[in-house]
N, C-alpha and C positions, 0 to 999 in steps of 0.2 A: 504494500500500500504506500502511495506517495503522499506525503504531507505537504500542504501547499500554502500555509500561512505562517505568521510569526509566532507560533506557539513554542512553549518551553521544550527544550530537548531537540529542536530542529536547528542544526548549526550550519550545514552546508549551503542551503538556499540563502541564508542570511549573509554569507560571505561574499556574494557577488555584488558588484557595483550596481547592477540592474536592480537587485532587491533593495539595496540601501537608498538608491535614488527614487525608486517608485514609492518607498515608504515616506519620502519627504514631500509627496504631492499635496497632502492636506495643508502643510505649512506654506508651500509655494502658492497654492490657490488663495489662501487667506492673505498673503502679502499682495498678490496681484489685485484682488478685489478692493483692498484698502488703498494701495498706492495709486491705482488708476482711476479711482472714483471721480475725481474732479475733471480729469481730461476726457473721460468717457461722457460725462454729463455735458461738457461743452461741445463735444462732437455730436452728441444726440440733438442738442439744440440747433446746431447748424444743419443737420440732416432733415430736421422738421421744417426749418426755415427755407432750405434749398433742397427739396427732395431729389435724390438721384433718379435718373430715368432707368438705371439698372445697376446691379452690383456684379463685378467680376472678381473672382477669387483666384489666388495663385498659391501653389504649394506643391511639394513633392513628398511622397511617403506619408508619414504620420501627419504632417502639416496639411496634406491634401485631404486627409480624413476629417480634420478640423474644418476644412473648407466645405466638405459634404454636409457636415453638421450645420455650418453657417447657411447653406442653401435652404435647408428645411426650416431653420428658425426664422430667417429673414423673410422668406416667401410666405410662410404661414402667419408670421407676426406682423411684419411691415407691409406685406403685399407687394414687394418689389422683386421683379425678375432677377434671379441670381444664377450665374453660370460660371463654370470653371474655365479659366483661361488656359490656353495651350502655350507654354513658353516658346516652343519652336516656331510659332508664327513670327516671333520677333528674332529669336536667337539664331535660327537656321534660315528661315525664308525672308527675313528682313521686310516683312509686309506691313505697311502702315495701317493703322486702325483709327477710327473716329471714336474716341472715348470721352468726348466732351459730356459733362454732366453725369459721368459714371463714377461710382465709388469703387475704387480698386483696393481690395483687401489682400495684401501679401502676407503670407504666414510662413515663418521659418524659425528653426532653432538657431542655426548658425548665421543666417543672412549672408552667405558667402558663395552659393552655387552660381556659376557664371550665367547659366540660362535664366535663372530667376532674376538676376541682376539686370540682364538685358531686357527682360519683360517689364520689370519695374521702371527702368529708364524710358522704355518705349511708351509705357502707359502715361507716365508723367508728361512726356513730350507731346502726347496726343490729347492732352487736356483733362486727364482723369484726376480725381482727388485720391492720392495714394496714401493709404494708412497701412503701416507695417506692424504686424503682431510678431515681434521678434525677441528672442531671448538675449542675444548679444547686441546690446545697444551701441557698441563700438564698431559694428559690422558695416560693410559697404551698403547693405540694404537699408539700414537705419539712416544712413547719410543721404540716400536717394529719396526717402519718403518725405512727404509734407507733414505727416504726424506719425509719431512712434508710440505705440502702446506696448511697453515692455512686458514680457511674460513673467519676469521675476522668479524664474525657476531656479536660478543659481547655476553653478557649474554642473554640467551633465557629461560624463566621460564614457559611460557605457554606450556602445554603438546603438543599441536598441533604445529609442527615445521613450520615456515614460512620463516623468513629471512635467516635462516641457509640453508634451502632447495634451495632457489633462489641463495644463494651464492655458493652452490655446483654446481648448473647448470652453473653458470657463470665461476666457476673454470674450469669445463670441457671444456667450449667453449674457454677460454683463452689458455688452454693447446693445444687444437686441432688447434687453429689458429697459435700458435707458431710452433708446430710440422710440420704442412703442409705449413708453410710460406704463409698463406692466408692473404694478406694485406687488402683485402676488409673486412674480418671478424674482423681483429684486429682494423680497423678504426671504425667499427660498435660497437664494444665493448666499445670504448671510449664514444660513445653516449648513451649507454644503461642506465646508472644511471638516466640521465634526462628523458629518455623515461619511465622508471619505475615510476618515480615521476608523470608523466602525466597519466600513466595507472592506478595509484592508485585512481585518481579522477573520473574515468568513472562510469557511472550509469548503473548497470545491474539489476535494479528493476524489469523489466518484468520476468526475470528468477527467482528472489526471490519470486515474487508473485505466479508463477506457482508451485514452489517447496514447498511452505509453507504447503499445505495440502497433498503433495505426500507421497507415501509409498516406491516407488522404481523408479529407472531410469537407463538408460544407459549413459555412458560417453565415447565418441568415439574420436579417433585421428589416425593419421598415421605418420610414421616416427618420427621425434622429437616431434610431437604433441601427439603421443601415450604416451610419458612420462608425458606430462601435463595431459592427461586424467587419467592416473593411480593416479597421485597426487591428482587431483580433486575428484576422486571417494573415495580415502582414507579419505580426509578431510570431505566429506559429510557423510561418515559412522561415523567417530569418534566424530565430533562436532555437527552433526544435527540428528543423529539417522536414517539416510536414507539408505536404501539398494541400494547402487550405485555400479554398475558393470562397470569396464573399459574393453573395447574391441578395438582391431584394427578396423579401419573402413572397412577393408577387411574381417577380421575374423567374424564380426557380421553377415555377409551374410551366413555363414556356420552354421546355426542352431539358434543362438540367435534371429534372425529376427522374428522367429515364435511368440515370446512373444509381439511383438509391435502391440498393438491395438490402436484404436482411443483414443486420450487423453494421451497416454503414453509419459512421458517426456524423451527427448534425448538432452543431451548437447554435442556439437561437437567442437573440436579444430582443426584449420587448420593453415597452414602457406604457404607463397607464393613460394612453390617449386613444383616439378613435381607431388606431391601427391594432390595438391589443386583441380584440376578438378574432380578427383574421389571423394574427400570428399564432394565437393559442389553437385555433382550429387547424391550422397547418401542422402544428406540433402533433395534434391528435392523428391527422392523416399519416404523417410520417411514422408515428408509433404503430399505427395499424399495419404499415408495410414492414414492420419489425426493424426499422432503423433504430440506432442507438441515439435517442433524442435527449438533449440537455437544454433546458429552458431557463434563461436568466431574466429576471425582471417581472415574472408573472407566475401564477399558479397553473400547473398543467403537467403533462407527461415529462418526467425527468427534471422536475423543478429543482433549481439550485438555490441556496439561500441568498437573499439580497437585502440591501438596506433601502427601504422605500424613501423616495424623495419626490420633488416636483417632476411632473411628467417629462419635461424637456431636459432635466438634469439627470434623469435616471441613467442614460447611457454613460455619463461620466462616472457615476458610482459603480456601475457594473464593470467598467474597464479597470477601475482600481482593484476590484476583487480578481479580475482576470489576470492582471499583471503578477499577482502573487502566484497564481496557478501556473502561468506560462514559464516563470522563472524556475520553479521546481521541476516542471515537466522537461524543460531543456536539460537540466542536470541529470535527470533520470534517464534521458535518451542519449546521454554521453556528449552533450554539447556544452560549450561555454557561452552563456547568453551575452557576455560582455564582448566577445570576439567572434561574431558570426563569420563563417568562411566567405572570402571574397568581398567583404564589406568594410567600410571605414566610416568614421563619424561624419565627416564632411564629404558629401558626394558631389564632385565637381562635373556635372553634366553640362553640355553646351547646346 
């Protein structure tokens, strides 16, 4: 049996930098929410006074998953079209774009990847309002942006991003709450650091035991939960050597379901919004096909323990529990989560 959280007697998982840094996420999120409050409020006032015609997001890896999260929060909260920008449009094809009256959200831990920098510079020169959510405030990306909202995650040396990813999610939620004057979400954000601390202690051992011998799995979610599914699938690939594919809980029915055979593992992320009944119903369908179903964030087949929070913040709390799981799983499968093969902390794509 694999133990997956910070309980007494478990020493090896705690020795990794990934474990130590992920455990710092509650403090990082609390710092971010406090330090950025005034700047976010001013930006929200400006967005209401001069509404953008669209939002374009920019990010790679975990940062792009925070961008997926932003799409759902901004489109359902502010009602503004939000799309993911392709860096190669600028960095490879050098194609000009009309980004006047567009809010350009660039998300990065390091702020140093050349393709992202080219896209930020191109967006700024094309008339966009560039806001950088970046952990390294001395980075070239921060210098290019018109406004920087620091992630306040502190140094992160493990290749697998954890606390900086959750800080980016929290920064998106804070901006959305201020922009839409959502008092309920703002109040829920104040409770989030404590909830993350609780989520870190939860035991997802049954999932770890199921995935230890696995070769592949699906990770499913819908709405904000799809962003969590994307992040979980990436971490399973890079730290555990698992072929994990993320799909929308709706999209999986359009073809990928054909691969689900008895014993096939499926991890599902849910949150208490309008998508929850459909996600739980899909979990029941998969269980009926004898898949190994693990459901995080709702009650249903293979339910994992979770810390309840505001519906749009639930994916953040679920990822905190997942990080403890994936760190222990990587070690059990013979991988060092701090040094994934063929990867490094700053990926310099062009």
